[in-house]
C-alpha positions in Angstrom: 30.6 12.9 -9.8 28.6 15.5 -11.8 28.8 19.2 -11.3 27.1 21.9 -13.5 27.6 25.6 -12.6 25.6 28.3 -14.4 25.4 26.3 -17.5 23.7 27.8 -20.6 23.1 26.5 -24.0 21.7 28.4 -26.9 20.9 27.3 -30.5 20.8 30.5 -32.3 18.1 32.7 -30.8 16.6 29.7 -28.9 17.8 29.0 -25.3 17.6 25.2 -24.5 19.2 25.4 -21.1 19.5 28.5 -18.9 21.7 29.0 -15.8 21.5 25.3 -14.8 23.3 24.3 -11.5 23.3 20.6 -10.6 25.5 18.5 -8.2 25.3 14.7 -8.2 27.2 13.0 -5.5 29.0 9.5 -5.6 26.6 6.6 -5.0 23.4 8.4 -5.8 20.7 7.4 -8.1 19.6 10.8 -9.3 16.5 11.5 -11.4 16.2 14.2 -14.1 12.7 15.0 -15.0 10.9 17.4 -17.4 8.6 17.4 -20.5 9.7 17.1 -24.0 11.7 20.2 -24.8 12.5 21.0 -21.2 16.2 20.7 -21.9 17.0 17.1 -20.4 18.6 15.8 -23.4 20.6 19.0 -24.1 21.8 18.9 -20.5 22.8 15.2 -20.8 24.5 15.9 -24.2 26.6 18.6 -22.5 27.6 16.2 -19.7 28.8 13.7 -22.3 30.7 16.3 -24.3 28.5 15.8 -27.4 27.0 19.3 -27.1 29.1 22.4 -26.3 27.9 24.7 -23.6 27.4 28.4 -24.5 28.4 29.4 -20.9 29.1 27.8 -17.6 31.3 25.0 -16.4 30.7 21.2 -16.4 32.8 18.7 -14.3 32.3 14.9 -14.8 34.3 12.7 -12.4 36.2 15.8 -11.3 37.4 16.8 -14.8 36.2 19.7 -17.0 34.3 18.1 -19.9 35.3 20.9 -22.3 39.1 20.8 -21.7 39.6 17.2 -20.5 36.8 15.3 -22.3 38.8 11.9 -22.4 39.6 12.0 -18.7 36.2 13.1 -17.8 34.5 10.2 -19.6 37.1 7.6 -18.9 34.9 6.0 -16.2 31.4 6.9 -17.6 29.0 4.6 -19.3 25.9 6.0 -21.0 22.6 5.3 -22.9 22.0 8.5 -24.9 19.4 8.9 -27.6 18.4 5.8 -29.6 21.3 3.1 -29.4 22.2 1.9 -32.9 23.2 -1.7 -33.5 24.2 -3.8 -36.5 21.0 -6.0 -36.8 22.7 -8.6 -39.0 25.4 -9.3 -36.3 25.0 -11.0 -33.0 24.7 -9.2 -29.8 28.2 -10.4 -28.7 29.8 -9.2 -31.9 28.1 -5.8 -31.6 29.7 -5.3 -28.2 33.1 -6.3 -29.5 32.8 -3.8 -32.4 31.4 -1.0 -30.3 34.1 -1.5 -27.6 36.8 -0.7 -30.2 35.3 2.9 -30.5 36.5 3.7 -27.0 39.0 1.4 -25.6 40.0 -2.3 -26.1 37.9 -4.6 -24.1 38.6 -8.2 -23.3 36.3 -11.0 -24.3 36.0 -11.9 -20.5 34.7 -8.3 -19.8 32.2 -8.6 -22.6 30.8 -11.9 -21.4 30.7 -10.3 -17.9 28.5 -7.5 -19.0 26.3 -9.9 -21.0 25.6 -11.8 -17.8 25.1 -8.6 -15.8 22.2 -7.5 -18.1 20.7 -10.9 -18.4 21.5 -11.8 -22.1 23.4 -14.9 -21.4 22.5 -17.6 -24.0 21.4 -15.0 -26.6 24.6 -13.3 -27.2 25.2 -15.4 -30.3 21.7 -14.5 -31.8 21.4 -11.8 -34.4 20.2 -8.5 -32.9 17.4 -8.5 -35.5 15.9 -11.3 -33.6 16.0 -9.4 -30.3 12.8 -8.0 -28.6 12.7 -4.4 -27.6 13.6 -5.3 -24.1 16.5 -7.3 -25.2 17.8 -4.3 -27.3 17.5 -2.1 -24.2 19.5 -4.7 -22.2 22.1 -4.8 -25.0 22.3 -1.0 -24.9 22.9 -1.2 -21.1 25.6 -3.8 -21.7 27.4 -1.4 -24.0 27.2 1.4 -21.4 28.9 -1.1 -18.9 31.8 -2.0 -21.1 34.3 0.6 -19.8 33.6 -0.7 -16.2 32.2 2.7 -15.3 31.9 4.4 -11.9 29.1 6.7 -13.4 26.2 5.7 -15.6 24.1 8.3 -17.5 20.9 6.8 -18.7 18.5 8.8 -21.0 15.1 7.2 -21.0 16.4 3.5 -20.5 12.8 2.3 -20.3 11.5 4.0 -23.4 9.1 1.7 -25.4 9.3 -1.2 -23.0 6.3 -3.2 -21.9 5.6 -3.5 -18.1 7.6 -6.6 -17.8 10.5 -5.0 -19.6 10.3 -1.9 -17.3 10.3 -4.1 -14.3 13.3 -6.0 -15.5 15.2 -2.8 -16.2 14.4 -1.3 -12.9 15.7 -4.4 -11.1 18.9 -4.4 -13.2 19.6 -0.7 -12.4 19.0 -1.3 -8.7 21.4 -4.4 -8.8 24.1 -2.4 -10.6 23.7 0.3 -8.0 23.6 -2.1 -5.0 26.4 -4.6 -6.1 28.7 -2.4 -8.1 28.3 0.8 -6.2 27.6 2.8 -9.4 26.5 6.5 -9.3 23.6 6.7 -11.8 21.9 9.8 -13.5 18.5 8.7 -14.8 16.4 10.7 -17.2 12.8 9.3 -17.7 9.2 10.1 -18.4 8.2 7.1 -16.2 7.6 9.0 -13.0 6.6 5.8 -11.1 10.0 4.4 -12.0 11.8 7.5 -10.9 9.9 7.3 -7.6 11.0 3.7 -7.1 14.7 4.2 -8.1 15.9 7.7 -7.2 16.8 9.4 -3.9 17.1 12.8 -5.3 15.5 14.5 -8.4 15.8 17.6 -10.5 12.9 19.1 -12.5 13.5 21.2 -15.6 10.9 23.4 -17.3 11.7 25.3 -20.5 15.5 25.0 -19.8 15.3 26.2 -16.2 15.7 24.2 -12.9 12.4 24.5 -11.2 13.0 22.0 -8.4 15.9 20.0 -6.9 15.9 17.9 -3.8 15.2 14.6 -2.1 12.0 12.8 -3.0 10.9 13.3 0.5 10.7 17.0 -0.2 8.6 16.4 -3.3 5.6 16.5 -1.2 3.2 19.3 -0.3 3.5 21.2 2.9 0.5 20.6 5.1 -2.0 17.9 5.1 -3.9 17.3 1.9 -7.4 15.6 2.0 -9.7 14.5 -0.8 -13.0 16.4 -0.3 -16.1 15.2 -2.3 -19.0 17.7 -1.8 -22.0 18.9 -3.9 -20.2 22.3 -4.6 -16.4 22.1 -4.2 -15.9 25.8 -5.1 -18.4 26.9 -2.4 -17.0 24.5 0.1 -13.5 25.8 -0.5 -14.6 29.4 0.0 -16.4 28.5 3.3 -13.3 26.7 4.6 -11.0 29.5 3.6 -13.1 32.1 5.3 -12.9 30.0 8.5 -9.1 29.6 7.9 -9.4 25.8 7.9 -7.6 25.3 4.6 -4.7 26.9 2.9 -4.7 25.5 -0.7 -7.0 23.6 -3.1 -6.2 21.9 -6.4 -7.7 19.5 -9.0 -11.3 20.3 -8.1 -11.3 17.8 -5.2 -8.2 18.4 -2.9 -7.6 20.8 -0.2 -4.7 21.4 2.2 -5.6 21.6 5.9 -4.3 24.5 7.9 -1.8 23.7 10.7 -3.7 21.9 13.7 -6.9 21.4 11.7 -8.5 17.9 11.6 -11.0 16.5 9.1 -13.7 16.5 11.9 -13.6 20.3 12.0 -14.0 20.4 8.2 -17.0 18.1 8.2 -18.7 19.9 11.1 -18.3 23.4 9.4 -19.6 22.2 6.0 -22.7 20.3 7.5 -23.4 23.3 9.6 -23.3 25.4 6.4 -25.9 23.2 4.8 -23.5 21.4 2.4 -23.6 17.8 1.5 -20.4 15.9 2.2 -19.8 12.6 0.3 -16.2 11.9 1.3 -13.4 13.3 3.4 -10.2 11.1 3.2 -6.4 11.8 3.5 -4.6 12.1 0.2 -1.3 10.2 -0.3 0.8 12.5 -2.6 3.0 10.8 -5.2 5.6 12.0 -7.5 3.2 12.2 -10.5 0.8 14.5 -8.5 3.8 16.6 -7.3 5.2 16.9 -10.8 1.9 17.9 -12.4 1.1 20.4 -9.7 4.6 21.9 -10.2 4.0 22.3 -13.9 0.6 23.8 -13.3 2.1 26.3 -11.0 4.9 27.1 -13.6 2.3 27.8 -16.3 0.2 29.9 -14.0 3.2 31.9 -13.0 4.1 32.7 -16.7 
């Protein structure tokens, strides 16, 4: 559904995206991660034909975005940047007007997407009376108007409260499950990415630094939380005995292959160190992402 090959984008002397390769298959919910300025929005802009690549090739739904933009985006819906609506008009009237910018859309289809996003009963209300969550659902309704096969969502949960984030997550999952949509999702909400996506890509300074299944976004080896009187000394002692391979965050160590926590405790106590806690650490996406960014900074 989405294929980027050796894509670059430069704005003058600044490189926003460099040698980016991505492939999103049909039926996936694919997460795009990265800090502000990492190149996510530029990459999405190029996928939507709103930003022209400096080099490389981009295919959307099997069509080259630079030579066949209309065909490439025929079955694509998107939320990109801040959606703009006519506040003095109703939500339904906004959708009618916005649909004329792309292709004629029947009233039946408009009512259908209103029901899909949970705005039934409020489609006649002026948008200026909508909450932030309702505006987000209206933006999603607009993205669904062309009856898409591919949804590209740039920060769909931005600014939502916890209830709104939950509702947006459930709506995205329902659209994926019941309509079989392929979804590319860019978000700063790592917990949401973890619950929604099967594969992720991480950008840093315009470069792809990780791509893979969420199951791969975990450290190799067994991490444990180690609370002792002197963490640095404990790590040195454990490294010398080849019981651990890595350490991070001033409290986590990765056990060497075949090593158990009992051996760690035995060695530290024998060395006269006070051990307060030894417990398995369950790695989540946030910890993986932050560790990845730290390693990137240390490598520069």
